[in-house]
C-alpha positions as CSV (number, residue, x, y, z in Angstrom):
1,M,74.9,76.6,121.0
2,T,77.5,75.9,118.6
3,N,79.9,78.4,116.5
4,N,77.8,77.6,113.0
5,M,74.6,78.2,115.1
6,K,75.4,81.8,116.4
7,N,77.1,82.6,113.2
8,E,73.6,81.6,111.2
9,E,71.6,83.3,113.8
10,L,73.7,86.5,113.6
11,I,73.5,86.8,109.6
12,R,69.7,85.9,109.3
13,Q,68.5,88.1,112.5
14,H,70.9,91.0,112.4
15,P,71.7,91.3,108.7
16,D,72.0,95.3,109.8
17,S,74.4,95.5,112.1
18,L,76.6,93.4,109.9
19,V,76.5,95.8,107.0
20,K,77.3,98.9,109.3
21,K,80.3,97.1,110.2
22,I,81.5,96.2,107.0
23,V,80.5,99.9,105.9
24,K,82.5,101.3,108.4
25,E,85.8,99.2,108.0
26,V,85.8,99.7,104.2
27,V,85.3,103.5,104.2
28,G,87.4,103.8,107.1
29,A,90.6,102.4,105.1
30,K,93.3,103.9,103.8
31,A,92.2,101.5,100.2
32,V,89.8,99.1,99.3
33,D,90.0,96.5,97.2
34,I,86.6,95.5,95.3
35,H,87.3,92.3,93.3
36,F,85.0,90.7,90.4
37,E,84.2,87.4,91.2
38,D,82.2,84.6,89.3
39,E,81.4,81.1,89.8
40,D,79.2,79.0,88.2
41,D,76.8,81.1,86.0
42,E,76.9,83.8,88.5
43,Q,78.6,86.8,88.6
44,W,79.2,89.6,91.3
45,A,81.0,92.1,92.3
46,V,82.5,91.8,96.4
47,V,84.3,94.0,98.9
48,K,85.2,92.1,101.8
49,I,86.6,92.6,105.8
50,H,88.8,90.4,107.4
51,M,88.3,89.3,111.3
52,Y,91.3,87.3,111.7
53,E,90.9,87.0,115.7
54,E,87.6,85.1,114.9
55,D,88.4,83.7,111.8
56,K,86.1,85.3,109.8
57,E,85.2,87.1,106.9
58,M,82.3,89.4,106.2
59,A,80.9,90.5,102.6
60,L,78.6,92.5,100.6
61,R,78.4,91.3,97.1
62,L,76.3,93.3,94.1
63,L,74.8,90.6,91.5
64,P,73.3,91.7,88.3
65,E,69.6,93.4,88.8
66,N,70.8,95.1,91.7
67,K,70.6,92.1,94.1
68,W,72.6,92.8,97.5
69,V,73.7,89.7,99.5
70,L,75.3,89.4,102.9
71,Q,78.0,87.2,103.2
72,L,79.7,85.7,106.6
73,G,82.3,82.9,106.1
74,Y,84.2,81.1,108.6
75,Y,85.9,77.7,109.6
76,D,83.7,75.4,111.6
77,D,85.4,72.4,114.2
78,E,86.4,70.1,111.1
79,D,88.8,72.9,109.2
80,E,86.3,73.3,106.3
81,F,85.4,76.8,105.2
82,I,81.5,77.4,105.5
83,E,80.3,80.3,103.5
84,L,76.2,82.1,104.4
85,L,74.3,84.2,102.3
86,Q,71.6,86.3,102.9
87,P,70.3,88.2,100.4
88,L,69.5,92.3,101.6
89,T,66.5,94.1,101.8
90,Q,65.9,97.5,100.8
91,A,66.6,98.7,104.0
92,E,69.5,96.9,104.4
93,I,70.6,98.3,101.2
94,D,70.4,102.2,101.8
95,L,72.6,101.4,104.9
96,I,75.5,101.2,102.0
97,P,76.7,104.4,101.1
98,T,76.2,105.8,97.2
99,G,79.8,105.9,96.7
100,L,80.1,102.1,97.3
101,Q,77.4,101.2,95.4
102,K,78.0,102.9,92.3
103,V,82.1,101.3,92.3
104,M,80.6,98.3,92.9
105,L,78.4,98.4,90.3
106,K,81.5,99.6,87.7
107,V,83.2,96.5,88.7
108,L,80.2,94.5,88.3
109,V,79.7,96.4,84.7
110,S,83.0,96.2,83.7
111,E,84.4,92.5,85.4
112,E,87.4,94.2,86.9
113,G,88.3,94.8,90.2
114,L,89.5,98.2,91.5
115,R,91.4,99.7,94.5
116,V,90.1,103.0,95.8
117,P,90.6,105.2,98.6
118,G,87.9,104.4,101.5
119,S,87.2,107.7,102.1
120,F,86.1,107.8,98.3
121,L,83.8,105.0,99.1
122,A,81.9,107.1,101.9
123,K,80.0,109.4,99.7
């Protein structure tokens, strides 16, 4: 099984475990950056974690209308960055602490990023 297939299987079949991993790292961090990003006609707030040893990036995105998306990014064998996106179900969204949800909504609405203590997001 190629690395690409493993990553696709991971994000499609185990999004809940990836959400938990992101949340655990974010709320345990001393400071967390939540960014506002836009591309084409889409806008979102995003919080990212990096797994440098695996050369991967995982993120939670909040889009308008309370749409949440899990992002898994990695470099393929040709050193091209691949980004996989998986919409989250309500059960997976419920794994995200209310504090993190509120701050991400604030970033999305204000269109300005924030840096906050990780412990603030755990509430």
